[in-house]
Steps between C-alpha positions, in 0.01 A plus 500: 500500500584605859717802594652488851680820593739539798547851603844633608781739413792401261866499612721347769432776759134381506562126525351339807306812594144488629371694194646222272299224646318457170827447318609246772174297469554468120865425535409213736214383280691470176836351405471637145741763353326839482533704176467862457210661311303825531718599799407188685654169579271213399489132423218316304436144607224241510360388841224246514432539131463875534726771345632711784714813484697600817593864500727725710456869395838677478340853491522544890197437715311822436494446120429127488175551322664627186686170468197289590290684234754424219496128584112493514487664169764308330399150624128590485443400868156536656506709815319208684812286434736727681635465855715758660729413786561799734626577841258622768612711812166447672522117532712302734837372360468199273111492501340492164161624372333476161284774373285512191462875480543827691692822525870530508488538881792757478724262305651699216579204277140384519375853441714512180363167390140598559550833317666324199249208472200733578341274767528402870383151403852358514571186698770532757703300738593717794799392697545645848821680580361647827566863580755632748352838588835607659650530152400724213276296267719552190816390694326208643366352173840555332690332798649154458355189675729376784611142508223387742235662273656331197480165666124561567447590137593141388176369658303780341655426155392142521138618561514756223644242256198277572268806469637598160453147363140513638436837334581350168238223536231603748212754507612812677217479758606150597862619510408777731297275735788246511783754577325777683337248729839350572621840611214575735626216724849628486450873569 
């Protein structure tokens, strides 16, 4: 069983904000109805003969790990079968990068997940949201995408849809080679 977690914040005021890119990726990927459990919205489905849970924690970004831990324990999910989708300020807008392990890099949602799971060996899909240094970081990540940016996200979502399907069926090293290599040409 795979667990794919999109990070974000609940509530209308956070819809279409940079910090909610994880929610947005999952919403585009799945047409399923999400149900609530353990302070998270989730759907359980089968993709390519694999059971998959898609999860959007509702605990707000900085406490995402508490929700992830509950799902890991309840569904008995191996940490190697988890993928976290997060925003990344230090990457160009719409660029993606897969990581197999590493520190939180200043991302409080990832920090809380690492703390709750007790390991940095958590697979991640980092989605670039760029960084406007003229705006306070908190205000920037919580600001909404403009129309032009939302249009650019459609192409991104087509790539992330393919990547998530491949995550379910491919070895992670192969997945990183395929998608991280694709990004080197585009940066």
